[in-house]
All heavy atoms as an XYZ file, in Angstrom:
907
protein
N       0.365     11.624    -17.770
C       0.609     11.469    -16.341
C      -0.709     11.091    -15.658
O      -1.763     11.647    -15.950
C       1.167     12.763    -15.753
C       1.709     12.576    -14.370
S       2.618     13.985    -13.682
C       3.606     14.552    -15.024
N      -0.626     10.154    -14.754
C      -1.792      9.726    -13.996
C      -2.018     10.677    -12.822
O      -1.129     11.447    -12.451
C      -1.588      8.295    -13.479
C      -1.298      7.326    -14.613
O      -1.927      7.456    -15.682
O      -0.436      6.459    -14.429
N      -3.197     10.606    -12.231
C      -3.559     11.501    -11.130
C      -4.107     10.702     -9.949
O      -4.919      9.797    -10.127
C      -4.634     12.488    -11.570
C      -4.252     13.323    -12.771
C      -3.425     14.496    -12.337
N      -3.090     15.330    -13.471
C      -1.860     15.740    -13.735
N      -0.862     15.384    -12.988
N      -1.623     16.510    -14.759
N      -3.645     11.043     -8.781
C      -4.217     10.545     -7.530
C      -4.703     11.776     -6.788
O      -3.929     12.709     -6.553
C      -3.182      9.770     -6.682
C      -3.757      9.408     -5.323
C      -2.698      8.528     -7.426
N      -5.987     11.799     -6.444
C      -6.569     12.980     -5.808
C      -7.004     12.671     -4.384
O      -7.523     11.589     -4.106
C      -7.760     13.483     -6.623
N      -6.765     13.608     -3.509
C      -7.286     13.579     -2.140
C      -8.088     14.863     -1.980
O      -7.576     15.953     -2.216
C      -6.157     13.555     -1.111
C      -5.328     12.274     -1.039
C      -4.142     12.385     -1.957
C      -4.884     12.048      0.376
N      -9.326     14.735     -1.582
C     -10.195     15.901     -1.479
C     -10.769     16.016     -0.067
O     -11.133     15.017      0.547
C     -11.349     15.778     -2.468
C     -10.896     15.514     -3.884
C     -11.335     16.588     -4.823
N     -11.047     16.217     -6.198
C     -10.097     16.778     -6.918
N      -9.356     17.734     -6.418
N      -9.895     16.401     -8.161
N     -10.804     17.237      0.414
C     -11.478     17.499      1.684
C     -10.703     17.120      2.932
O     -11.310     16.847      3.965
N      -9.368     17.121      2.847
C      -8.576     16.867      4.055
C      -8.779     18.052      5.012
O      -8.577     19.199      4.634
C      -7.098     16.727      3.717
C      -6.721     15.549      2.820
C      -5.288     15.676      2.344
C      -6.928     14.248      3.567
N      -9.182     17.761      6.237
C      -9.494     18.826      7.197
C      -8.534     18.790      8.378
O      -8.218     17.721      8.894
C     -10.923     18.679      7.717
C     -11.968     18.882      6.660
C     -13.360     18.711      7.208
C     -14.361     18.813      6.070
N     -15.705     18.484      6.487
N      -8.126     19.987      8.785
C      -7.272     20.110      9.965
C      -7.435     21.515     10.530
O      -7.784     22.454      9.815
C      -5.809     19.847      9.614
N      -7.141     21.625     11.792
C      -7.225     22.930     12.466
C      -5.821     23.533     12.506
O      -4.868     22.892     12.916
C      -7.777     22.757     13.873
C      -8.087     24.071     14.541
C      -9.081     23.876     15.682
N      -9.477     25.148     16.220
C     -10.438     25.910     15.724
N     -11.107     25.511     14.677
N     -10.746     27.058     16.283
N      -5.733     24.774     12.058
C      -4.462     25.479     12.058
C      -4.623     26.878     12.613
O      -5.744     27.366     12.798
N      -3.506     27.521     12.860
C      -3.489     28.868     13.442
C      -2.840     29.858     12.475
O      -2.052     30.711     12.877
C      -2.757     28.840     14.789
C      -3.500     28.044     15.813
N      -4.347     28.613     16.720
C      -3.562     26.706     16.033
C      -4.888     27.674     17.483
N      -4.430     26.509     17.071
N      -3.203     29.742     11.211
C      -2.623     30.584     10.165
C      -3.472     31.831      9.958
O      -4.688     31.793     10.087
C      -2.526     29.792      8.858
C      -1.910     28.443      9.035
N      -0.580     28.272      9.316
C      -2.470     27.202      9.028
C      -0.332     26.980      9.452
N      -1.463     26.304      9.280
N      -2.808     32.918      9.619
C      -3.508     34.164      9.334
C      -2.714     35.353      9.819
O      -1.782     35.217     10.607
N      -3.106     36.511      9.347
C      -2.382     37.730      9.707
C      -2.945     38.414     10.947
O      -2.285     39.279     11.526
C      -2.347     38.738      8.526
C      -1.569     38.165      7.363
C      -3.739     39.146      8.093
N      -4.136     38.009     11.371
C      -4.763     38.666     12.525
C      -4.529     37.871     13.808
O      -4.538     36.636     13.801
C      -6.261     38.849     12.292
C      -6.566     39.734     11.116
C      -7.160     39.210      9.981
C      -6.244     41.084     11.139
C      -7.438     40.014      8.889
C      -6.514     41.902     10.055
C      -7.113     41.368      8.925
N      -4.330     38.585     14.922
C      -4.078     37.908     16.203
C      -5.159     36.887     16.562
O      -4.844     35.808     17.072
C      -4.038     39.056     17.216
C      -3.614     40.247     16.422
C      -4.228     40.054     15.054
N      -6.410     37.197     16.286
C      -7.499     36.267     16.617
C      -7.336     34.938     15.872
O      -7.588     33.874     16.430
C      -8.853     36.901     16.295
C     -10.033     36.039     16.676
C     -11.349     36.744     16.404
C     -12.508     35.845     16.783
N     -13.794     36.453     16.523
N      -6.900     35.003     14.618
C      -6.686     33.779     13.841
C      -5.562     32.944     14.453
O      -5.655     31.712     14.501
C      -6.317     34.120     12.396
C      -7.418     34.774     11.605
C      -6.973     35.100     10.200
O      -6.151     36.042     10.037
O      -7.428     34.415      9.271
N      -4.537     33.617     14.899
C      -3.396     32.919     15.496
C      -3.762     32.306     16.839
O      -3.322     31.218     17.172
C      -2.210     33.880     15.664
C      -1.567     34.336     14.369
C      -0.930     33.157     13.650
N      -0.229     33.528     12.446
C       1.082     33.641     12.331
N       1.854     33.418     13.360
N       1.616     33.971     11.182
N      -4.553     33.025     17.618
C      -4.916     32.555     18.958
C      -5.959     31.447     18.922
O      -5.809     30.411     19.570
C      -5.441     33.729     19.795
C      -4.381     34.766     20.112
C      -4.976     36.072     20.614
O      -6.186     36.118     20.915
O      -4.227     37.065     20.698
N      -7.039     31.658     18.171
C      -8.161     30.723     18.189
C      -8.037     29.602     17.164
O      -8.581     28.525     17.369
C      -9.475     31.488     17.962
C      -9.786     32.461     19.075
C     -11.069     33.238     18.833
O     -11.839     32.866     17.916
O     -11.296     34.219     19.563
N      -7.361     29.863     16.070
C      -7.261     28.878     15.009
C      -8.569     28.726     14.256
O      -9.590     29.338     14.609
N      -8.538     27.922     13.209
C      -9.722     27.673     12.400
C      -9.485     26.432     11.551
O      -8.361     25.948     11.441
C     -10.045     28.881     11.524
C      -8.939     29.262     10.562
C      -9.197     30.618      9.935
O     -10.116     30.778      9.162
N      -8.360     31.594     10.284
N     -10.550     25.945     10.962
C     -10.446     24.760     10.110
C      -9.991     25.161      8.714
O     -10.509     26.118      8.137
C     -11.804     24.037     10.033
O     -12.163     23.611     11.347
C     -11.733     22.826      9.117
N      -9.041     24.403      8.194
C      -8.585     24.530      6.816
C      -8.904     23.224      6.113
O      -8.841     22.151      6.729
C      -7.083     24.811      6.754
C      -6.707     26.153      7.299
C      -6.505     26.332      8.655
C      -6.570     27.244      6.467
C      -6.174     27.572      9.184
C      -6.237     28.497      6.975
C      -6.043     28.656      8.337
N      -9.236     23.317      4.847
C      -9.538     22.137      4.036
C      -8.572     22.140      2.857
O      -8.344     23.186      2.241
C     -11.000     22.161      3.552
C     -11.947     22.238      4.759
C     -11.304     20.931      2.693
C     -13.363     22.614      4.419
N      -8.012     20.972      2.567
C      -7.020     20.877      1.498
C      -7.451     19.819      0.487
O      -7.846     18.716      0.857
C      -5.632     20.514      2.069
C      -4.609     20.364      0.950
C      -5.170     21.560      3.079
N      -7.357     20.190     -0.785
C      -7.547     19.262     -1.889
C      -6.207     19.122     -2.609
O      -5.507     20.127     -2.818
C      -8.575     19.793     -2.895
C      -9.941     20.028     -2.279
O     -10.342     19.232     -1.412
O     -10.605     21.004     -2.678
N      -5.876     17.895     -2.970
C      -4.618     17.622     -3.669
C      -4.884     16.818     -4.924
O      -5.751     15.936     -4.928
C      -3.686     16.756     -2.822
C      -3.181     17.241     -1.495
C      -2.401     16.121     -0.825
C      -2.318     18.456     -1.673
N      -4.100     17.082     -5.949
C      -4.040     16.204     -7.111
C      -2.553     15.944     -7.352
O      -1.788     16.864     -7.639
C      -4.693     16.825     -8.357
C      -4.587     15.862     -9.532
C      -6.150     17.184     -8.081
N      -2.169     14.681     -7.196
C      -0.779     14.270     -7.371
C      -0.613     13.690     -8.763
O      -1.391     12.818     -9.174
C      -0.407     13.219     -6.321
C      -0.680     13.579     -4.867
C      -0.505     12.364     -3.983
C       0.227     14.709     -4.428
N       0.385     14.148     -9.479
C       0.680     13.617    -10.808
C       1.832     12.633    -10.736
O       2.908     12.973    -10.250
N       1.600     11.414    -11.210
C       2.632     10.378    -11.192
C       2.279      9.303    -12.201
O       1.175      9.266    -12.728
C       2.777      9.771     -9.797
C       1.569      9.024     -9.231
C       2.051      7.992     -8.220
C       0.629      9.984     -8.534
N       3.215      8.439    -12.473
C       3.002      7.313    -13.376
C       2.665      6.094    -12.529
O       3.504      5.628    -11.748
C       4.264      7.069    -14.195
C       4.072      6.015    -15.268
O       3.095      5.240    -15.201
O       4.923      5.959    -16.170
N       1.449      5.589    -12.662
C       1.012      4.459    -11.834
C       1.101      3.118    -12.570
O       0.688      2.094    -12.025
C      -0.437      4.664    -11.356
O      -1.312      4.676    -12.494
C      -0.580      5.948    -10.556
N       1.654      3.095    -13.770
C       1.673      1.847    -14.543
C       2.407      0.713    -13.851
O       1.921     -0.419    -13.815
C       2.245      2.096    -15.940
C       1.286      2.867    -16.836
C       1.891      3.145    -18.168
N       2.889      4.209    -17.993
C       3.415      4.897    -18.981
N       3.087      4.635    -20.222
N       4.286      5.854    -18.739
N       3.570      0.976    -13.300
C       4.341     -0.093    -12.639
C       3.592     -0.626    -11.425
O       3.555     -1.842    -11.192
C       5.722      0.421    -12.233
N       2.979      0.261    -10.661
C       2.210     -0.169     -9.491
C       1.027     -1.031     -9.913
O       0.752     -2.070     -9.306
C       1.732      1.042     -8.703
N       0.341     -0.609    -10.965
C      -0.818     -1.363    -11.439
C      -0.404     -2.728    -11.986
O      -1.061     -3.740    -11.724
C      -1.563     -0.564    -12.500
N       0.681     -2.752    -12.735
C       1.134     -4.010    -13.333
C       1.513     -5.039    -12.276
O       1.224     -6.225    -12.418
C       2.317     -3.749    -14.262
N       2.148     -4.579    -11.208
C       2.618     -5.492    -10.161
C       1.709     -5.508     -8.931
O       1.987     -6.242     -7.987
C       4.036     -5.104     -9.726
C       5.050     -5.280    -10.838
O       4.769     -6.056    -11.780
O       6.127     -4.644    -10.779
N       0.659     -4.669     -8.942
C      -0.234     -4.552     -7.797
C       0.574     -4.292     -6.517
O       0.402     -4.946     -5.496
C      -1.097     -5.813     -7.648
C      -2.318     -5.580     -6.773
O      -2.785     -4.424     -6.693
O      -2.802     -6.554     -6.158
N       1.476     -3.289     -6.606
C       2.481     -3.060     -5.566
C       2.418     -1.621     -5.062
O       2.738     -0.685     -5.800
C       3.865     -3.362     -6.142
C       4.978     -3.308     -5.117
O       4.741     -2.891     -3.958
O       6.117     -3.682     -5.480
N       2.022     -1.467     -3.817
C       1.938     -0.137     -3.197
C       3.271      0.599     -3.207
O       3.315      1.827     -3.341
C       1.424     -0.259     -1.754
C       1.338      1.021     -0.927
C       0.392      2.030     -1.573
C       0.904      0.706      0.493
N       4.361     -0.132     -3.107
C       5.689      0.495     -3.075
C       6.034      1.205     -4.383
O       6.954      2.017     -4.421
C       6.760     -0.547     -2.749
N       5.281      0.926     -5.447
C       5.567      1.530     -6.749
C       4.631      2.691     -7.086
O       4.580      3.135     -8.231
C       5.510      0.462     -7.835
C       6.598     -0.579     -7.675
C       6.568     -1.605     -8.774
C       7.713     -2.602     -8.580
N       7.694     -3.628     -9.628
N       3.915      3.161     -6.087
C       3.046      4.320     -6.263
C       3.192      5.196     -5.023
O       4.060      4.955     -4.185
C       1.579      3.893     -6.498
O       0.802      5.050     -6.848
C       0.981      3.193     -5.298
N       2.368      6.203     -4.903
C       2.405      7.055     -3.716
C       1.402      6.514     -2.700
O       0.291      6.123     -3.064
C       2.121      8.531     -4.072
C       0.723      8.720     -4.618
C       2.371      9.439     -2.887
N       1.803      6.472     -1.456
C       0.921      6.013     -0.374
C       0.109      7.220      0.070
O       0.569      8.060      0.840
C       1.762      5.462      0.769
C       0.971      4.743      1.818
N      -0.147      5.271      2.413
C       1.157      3.522      2.360
C      -0.626      4.415      3.292
N       0.143      3.331      3.269
N      -1.116      7.338     -0.427
C      -1.906      8.543     -0.163
C      -2.309      8.684      1.294
O      -2.573      9.783      1.749
C      -3.115      8.660     -1.091
C      -4.020      7.458     -1.161
C      -4.940      7.182     -0.170
C      -3.956      6.608     -2.257
C      -5.778      6.090     -0.251
C      -4.789      5.512     -2.358
C      -5.703      5.252     -1.350
O      -6.529      4.169     -1.431
N      -2.302      7.599      2.055
C      -2.565      7.707      3.490
C      -1.452      8.468      4.195
O      -1.713      9.309      5.067
N      -0.227      8.194      3.804
C       0.914      8.914      4.380
C       0.899     10.371      3.935
O       1.135     11.276      4.736
C       2.238      8.214      4.010
C       2.319      6.864      4.728
C       3.440      9.094      4.347
C       3.491      5.997      4.317
N       0.600     10.606      2.668
C       0.512     11.989      2.175
C      -0.544     12.754      2.965
O      -0.309     13.893      3.389
C       0.192     12.026      0.660
C      -0.101     13.449      0.199
C       1.344     11.428     -0.140
N      -1.686     12.137      3.195
C      -2.760     12.800      3.956
C      -2.284     13.173      5.355
O      -2.559     14.286      5.834
C      -3.985     11.888      4.032
N      -1.577     12.268      6.016
C      -1.051     12.560      7.358
C      -0.059     13.718      7.324
O      -0.063     14.578      8.215
C      -0.387     11.317      7.938
C      -1.367     10.215      8.276
C      -0.695      8.907      8.644
O       0.556      8.825      8.633
O      -1.434      7.936      8.938
N       0.771     13.782      6.295
C       1.745     14.866      6.175
C       1.068     16.207      5.920
O       1.503     17.244      6.435
C       2.751     14.544      5.062
C       3.642     13.373      5.399
C       4.497     12.898      4.246
O       4.319     13.371      3.108
O       5.362     12.035      4.504
N       0.009     16.197      5.138
C      -0.740     17.434      4.869
C      -1.373     17.942      6.158
O      -1.276     19.139      6.484
C      -1.803     17.207      3.776
C      -2.763     18.391      3.691
C      -1.133     16.950      2.438
N      -2.013     17.065      6.901
C      -2.618     17.464      8.176
C      -1.550     18.009      9.116
O      -1.751     19.023      9.785
C      -3.404     16.293      8.803
C      -3.773     16.589     10.250
C      -4.661     16.023      7.983
N      -0.393     17.368      9.163
C       0.701     17.847     10.020
C       1.146     19.250      9.601
O       1.444     20.096     10.460
C       1.876     16.875      9.981
N       1.180     19.517      8.298
C       1.566     20.851      7.824
C       0.540     21.899      8.250
O       0.902     22.993      8.689
C       1.721     20.845      6.304
N      -0.734     21.567      8.137
C      -1.787     22.514      8.535
C      -1.746     22.748     10.044
O      -1.902     23.880     10.507
C      -3.182     22.022      8.096
C      -4.276     22.926      8.653
C      -3.270     21.945      6.582
N      -1.532     21.696     10.805
C      -1.505     21.817     12.264
C      -0.174     22.358     12.782
O      -0.071     22.699     13.955
C      -1.760     20.444     12.891
C      -3.172     19.940     12.652
C      -3.408     18.536     13.179
O      -2.421     17.816     13.476
O      -4.585     18.145     13.286
N       0.813     22.477     11.925
C       2.163     22.874     12.331
C       2.353     24.368     12.491
O       1.407     25.125     12.739
N       3.589     24.776     12.319
C       4.027     26.158     12.526
C       3.139     27.139     11.755
O       2.982     27.028     10.541
C       5.471     26.302     12.053
C       6.074     27.665     12.304
C       6.291     27.958     13.775
O       6.504     27.006     14.563
O       6.247     29.149     14.137
N       2.538     28.111     12.454
C       1.658     29.076     11.785
C       2.400     29.967     10.791
O       3.573     30.306     10.983
C       1.111     29.921     12.938
C       1.284     29.091     14.155
C       2.532     28.286     13.907
N       1.681     30.328      9.732
C       2.167     31.288      8.739
C       1.085     32.344      8.538
O      -0.076     32.132      8.887
C       2.506     30.591      7.397
C       3.680     29.632      7.571
C       1.313     29.865      6.815
N       1.471     33.463      7.981
C       0.502     34.527      7.727
C      -0.435     34.180      6.569
O      -1.631     34.428      6.632
C       1.215     35.842      7.404
C       1.878     36.477      8.619
O       1.550     36.099      9.766
O       2.732     37.360      8.419
N       0.115     33.638      5.499
C      -0.624     33.482      4.250
C      -0.930     32.029      3.924
O      -0.073     31.155      4.098
C       0.181     34.069      3.087
C       0.599     35.531      3.215
C       1.450     35.936      2.026
C      -0.628     36.428      3.339
N      -2.121     31.789      3.364
C      -2.418     30.430      2.921
C      -1.611     30.091      1.660
O      -1.418     28.919      1.360
C      -3.922     30.152      2.755
C      -4.593     31.100      1.781
C      -4.608     30.189      4.110
C      -6.071     30.754      1.508
N      -1.097     31.091      0.973
C      -0.173     30.832     -0.128
C       1.082     30.120      0.383
O       1.588     29.196     -0.263
C       0.231     32.146     -0.813
C      -0.885     32.824     -1.581
C      -1.759     33.766     -0.753
O      -1.749     33.680      0.502
O      -2.462     34.596     -1.360
N       1.574     30.559      1.534
C       2.747     29.930      2.143
C       2.419     28.513      2.593
O       3.214     27.583      2.396
C       3.239     30.771      3.340
O       3.451     32.116      2.906
C       4.523     30.204      3.925
N       1.262     28.337      3.180
C       0.829     27.004      3.596
C       0.715     26.074      2.392
O       1.172     24.923      2.439
C      -0.502     27.090      4.340
C      -1.092     25.779      4.830
C      -0.150     25.057      5.781
C      -2.446     26.034      5.491
N       0.132     26.551      1.309
C       0.013     25.735      0.096
C       1.385     25.319     -0.418
O       1.581     24.167     -0.833
C      -0.754     26.505     -0.977
N       2.360     26.222     -0.367
C       3.710     25.893     -0.822
C       4.336     24.820      0.067
O       4.978     23.897     -0.431
C       4.594     27.144     -0.839
C       5.989     26.888     -1.371
C       5.989     26.476     -2.822
O       5.440     27.179     -3.667
N       6.592     25.341     -3.139
N       4.160     24.924      1.372
C       4.677     23.904      2.288
C       4.086     22.535      1.980
O       4.780     21.518      2.011
C       4.359     24.272      3.742
C       5.219     25.361      4.295
C       4.922     25.545      5.762
N       5.739     26.615      6.306
C       5.637     27.068      7.547
N       4.740     26.542      8.367
N       6.419     28.022      7.971
N       2.797     22.523      1.703
C       2.129     21.260      1.383
C       2.665     20.704      0.066
O       2.959     19.503     -0.040
C       0.601     21.463      1.341
C       0.084     21.766      2.757
C      -0.090     20.254      0.746
C      -1.346     22.272      2.806
N       2.822     21.550     -0.932
C       3.365     21.106     -2.218
C       4.764     20.529     -2.046
O       5.093     19.475     -2.609
C       3.383     22.268     -3.214
N       5.590     21.207     -1.260
C       6.953     20.716     -1.020
C       6.937     19.335     -0.376
O       7.727     18.458     -0.748
C       7.726     21.694     -0.131
C       8.040     23.012     -0.819
O       7.968     23.086     -2.068
O       8.339     23.989     -0.101
N       6.043     19.125      0.581
C       5.944     17.816      1.251
C       5.525     16.736      0.256
O       6.062     15.623      0.276
C       4.955     17.890      2.412
N       4.599     17.054     -0.621
C       4.134     16.073     -1.608
C       5.229     15.707     -2.602
O       5.385     14.539     -2.977
C       2.919     16.611     -2.355
S       1.441     16.778     -1.328
N       5.991     16.694     -3.030
C       7.042     16.450     -4.020
C       8.229     15.689     -3.447
O       9.087     15.219     -4.209
C       7.486     17.761     -4.656
C       6.456     18.387     -5.593
C       6.881     19.793     -5.983
C       6.230     17.515     -6.824
N       8.298     15.539     -2.144
C       9.357     14.723     -1.541
C       9.132     13.230     -1.789
O      10.053     12.440     -1.656
C       9.461     15.004     -0.044
C      10.079     16.339      0.263
C      10.203     16.565      1.756
C      10.802     17.936      2.022
N      10.840     18.250      3.455
N       7.902     12.862     -2.141
C       7.614     11.464     -2.443
C       8.173     11.146     -3.829
O       7.861     11.840     -4.802
C       6.109     11.198     -2.355
C       5.604     11.267     -0.959
N       5.524     10.169     -0.145
C       5.205     12.329     -0.214
C       5.070     10.534      1.037
N       4.874     11.844      1.029
N       8.947     10.102     -3.897
C       9.745      9.782     -5.082
C       8.970      9.801     -6.393
O       9.408     10.386     -7.372
C      10.401      8.413     -4.890
C      11.334      8.034     -6.000
C      12.009      6.711     -5.737
O      12.225      6.353     -4.566
O      12.310      6.020     -6.728
N       7.816      9.174     -6.450
C       7.095      9.071     -7.715
C       6.307     10.295     -8.110
O       5.906     10.440     -9.270
N       6.075     11.202     -7.182
C       5.239     12.363     -7.471
C       6.039     13.360     -8.316
O       7.069     13.862     -7.895
C       4.725     13.019     -6.168
C       3.925     14.275     -6.487
C       3.891     12.025     -5.369
N       5.522     13.621     -9.508
C       6.190     14.540    -10.430
C       5.570     15.938    -10.408
O       6.232     16.916    -10.750
C       6.121     13.984    -11.857
C       6.840     12.663    -12.022
C       8.314     12.774    -11.685
O       9.024     13.641    -12.200
N       8.789     11.917    -10.799
N       4.306     15.993    -10.015
C       3.577     17.269    -10.020
C       2.504     17.212     -8.952
O       1.992     16.139     -8.636
C       2.936     17.470    -11.390
C       2.173     18.766    -11.551
C       1.591     18.900    -12.946
O       2.297     19.440    -13.812
O       0.451     18.442    -13.149
N       2.156     18.369     -8.410
C       1.070     18.429     -7.432
C       0.299     19.732     -7.603
O       0.882     20.787     -7.851
C       1.597     18.291     -5.980
C       2.539     19.431     -5.609
C       0.450     18.205     -4.985
N      -1.002     19.600     -7.516
C      -1.873     20.768     -7.434
C      -2.438     20.782     -6.021
O      -2.978     19.772     -5.557
C      -3.013     20.686     -8.439
C      -3.950     21.893     -8.361
C      -5.101     21.782     -9.328
O      -4.899     22.086    -10.521
O      -6.195     21.394     -8.879
N      -2.276     21.893     -5.337
C      -2.738     22.047     -3.955
C      -3.756     23.174     -3.915
O      -3.480     24.278     -4.389
C      -1.556     22.398     -3.008
C      -2.059     22.622     -1.591
C      -0.479     21.336     -3.058
N      -4.903     22.888     -3.351
C      -5.924     23.920     -3.125
C      -6.192     23.982     -1.626
O      -6.628     22.991     -1.031
C      -7.201     23.603     -3.885
S      -8.488     24.844     -3.634
N      -5.899     25.126     -1.021
C      -6.159     25.338      0.401
C      -7.411     26.191      0.533
O      -7.484     27.290     -0.022
C      -4.963     26.016      1.105
C      -5.296     26.302      2.566
C      -3.705     25.166      0.994
N      -8.378     25.664      1.264
C      -9.630     26.366      1.530
C      -9.576     26.979      2.927
O      -9.136     26.320      3.872
C     -10.819     25.385      1.517
C     -11.014     24.667      0.233
N     -12.013     24.998     -0.641
C     -10.358     23.614     -0.309
C     -11.968     24.173     -1.679
N     -10.967     23.324     -1.499
N     -10.044     28.195      3.019
C     -10.138     28.884      4.307
C     -11.577     29.382      4.449
O     -11.877     30.564      4.258
C      -9.128     30.037      4.356
C      -8.967     30.665      5.719
C      -7.847     31.709      5.678
C      -7.688     32.379      7.029
N      -6.609     33.382      7.010
N     -12.513     28.462      4.782
C     -13.931     28.815      4.780
C     -14.357     29.780      5.884
O     -15.431     30.362      5.804
C     -14.632     27.461      4.933
C     -13.621     26.581      5.590
C     -12.286     27.053      5.091
N     -13.518     29.952      6.901
C     -13.854     30.868      7.992
C     -12.964     32.106      7.984
O     -12.712     32.717      9.028
C     -13.742     30.138      9.341
C     -14.702     28.967      9.425
O     -15.860     29.114      8.981
O     -14.305     27.900      9.920
N     -12.499     32.489      6.809
C     -11.635     33.667      6.686
C     -12.337     34.903      7.257
O     -13.560     35.025      7.166
C     -11.273     33.903      5.224
N     -11.561     35.802      7.857
C     -12.162     36.995      8.465
C     -12.530     38.046      7.419
O     -11.832     39.036      7.220
C     -11.055     37.491      9.401
C      -9.791     37.043      8.738
C     -10.118     35.737      8.079
N     -13.645     37.796      6.743
C     -14.153     38.704      5.720
C     -15.483     39.268      6.225
O     -16.271     38.538      6.826
C     -14.345     37.952      4.385
C     -12.989     37.447      3.882
C     -15.007     38.849      3.347
C     -13.087     36.605      2.630
N     -15.716     40.542      5.962
C     -16.886     41.212      6.542
C     -18.155     41.100      5.707
O     -19.186     41.623      6.102
C     -16.581     42.702      6.777
O     -16.268     43.306      5.509
C     -15.432     42.876      7.747
N     -18.087     40.443      4.559
C     -19.272     40.269      3.720
C     -19.576     38.778      3.591
O     -18.687     37.939      3.797
C     -19.057     40.897      2.319
C     -18.846     42.398      2.433
C     -17.903     40.251      1.599
N     -20.828     38.421      3.266
C     -21.159     37.003      3.118
C     -20.321     36.343      2.015
O     -20.106     36.931      0.949
C     -22.644     37.020      2.730
C     -23.149     38.340      3.198
C     -21.992     39.282      3.084
N     -19.846     35.119      2.272
C     -19.069     34.371      1.283
C     -19.136     32.891      1.624
O     -19.462     32.516      2.746
C     -17.616     34.858      1.241
C     -16.783     34.435      2.426
C     -15.897     33.373      2.309
C     -16.895     35.068      3.654
C     -15.145     32.965      3.405
C     -16.146     34.678      4.738
C     -15.261     33.616      4.623
N     -18.808     32.063      0.663
C     -18.808     30.617      0.874
C     -17.431     30.077      1.216
O     -17.294     29.176      2.035
C     -19.318     29.882     -0.372
C     -20.815     30.073     -0.582
O     -21.545     30.217      0.422
O     -21.241     30.070     -1.743
N     -16.403     30.600      0.568
C     -15.079     30.013      0.730
C     -14.028     30.960      0.170
O     -14.326     31.779     -0.702
C     -15.024     28.677     -0.031
C     -13.894     27.758      0.396
O     -13.180     28.083      1.365
O     -13.738     26.698     -0.232
N     -12.822     30.822      0.671
C     -11.645     31.471      0.095
C     -10.668     30.355     -0.198
O     -10.433     29.484      0.663
C     -11.019     32.480      1.080
C      -9.695     32.989      0.528
C     -11.964     33.620      1.368
N     -10.096     30.338     -1.400
C      -9.134     29.303     -1.729
C      -7.911     29.912     -2.409
O      -7.986     30.969     -3.034
C      -9.711     28.241     -2.689
O      -9.989     28.821     -3.957
C     -10.956     27.596     -2.119
N      -6.797     29.215     -2.248
C      -5.592     29.484     -3.009
C      -5.194     28.148     -3.627
O      -5.113     27.143     -2.925
C      -4.449     30.031     -2.140
C      -3.132     30.028     -2.893
C      -4.762     31.429     -1.659
N      -4.988     28.137     -4.936
C      -4.600     26.924     -5.646
C      -3.256     27.163     -6.324
O      -3.094     28.173     -7.030
C      -5.653     26.535     -6.696
O      -6.914     26.361     -6.051
C      -5.264     25.256     -7.419
N      -2.324     26.246     -6.102
C      -1.007     26.327     -6.740
C      -0.703     24.993     -7.405
O      -1.206     23.942     -6.990
C       0.126     26.696     -5.749
C       0.339     25.597     -4.704
C      -0.156     28.042     -5.081
C       1.594     25.795     -3.849
N       0.115     25.031     -8.432
C       0.618     23.824     -9.080
C       2.139     23.902     -9.072
O       2.708     24.929     -9.454
C       0.109     23.732    -10.534
O      -1.323     23.733    -10.510
C       0.606     22.444    -11.196
N       2.760     22.832     -8.614
C       4.214     22.768     -8.562
C       4.670     21.429     -9.161
O       3.958     20.429     -9.068
C       4.737     22.876     -7.123
C       4.371     24.184     -6.419
C       5.085     25.379     -7.036
N       4.827     26.609     -6.308
C       3.878     27.487     -6.633
N       3.071     27.254     -7.645
N       3.722     28.575     -5.927
N       5.866     21.439     -9.739
C       6.404     20.205    -10.303
C       7.905     20.138    -10.044
O       8.524     21.132     -9.671
C       6.116     20.114    -11.804
O       6.703     21.206    -12.475
N       8.430     18.943    -10.246
C       9.883     18.772    -10.098
C      10.565     19.572    -11.194
O      10.100     19.622    -12.330
C      10.266     17.307    -10.234
C       9.742     16.472     -9.100
C      10.249     15.053     -9.232
N       9.626     14.219     -8.219
C      10.094     14.087     -6.981
N      11.182     14.727     -6.609
N       9.478     13.307     -6.125
N      11.668     20.191    -10.859
C      12.379     21.010    -11.857
C      13.439     20.184    -12.519
O      13.974     19.263    -12.038
C      13.005     22.238    -11.176
C      13.772     23.057    -12.172
C      11.928     23.062    -10.520
C-alpha cells in the first residue's frame, strides 16, 4: 500500500475536559498518513484516481475547528472517519498533538495516535 502523508496541519479548537479549554480554545496539530494504491493515478497522471490531499487537509481543519469534544481520542476518531470517506483511502493513521495541554509539569507535547482501516 502506498502512503500519502500530511504533517503539521494546524487549527484552533475548543476540545478538552476543562472549562478554560472549552472557552479559550487552543492550537491542535494533526499528522496524517493515508494508505491507498496510487498506481492508477501515477500511470494516468490523474488526480481523480488518487486522494486530493488539499481537500483532506480542509476537512481535518474543519473537524478540529468544529464541535468540541472532551478527548483528543474522540477528535482523532472523527478525523479518521472523515479520511476513510474518501474512496481510495484504505487506511489512515492520525496523530493529534495537543502541545498546550493543561499539564502542571514541563513537557513538549501530548499526542494520541490511532490507525483505522476499512472493514
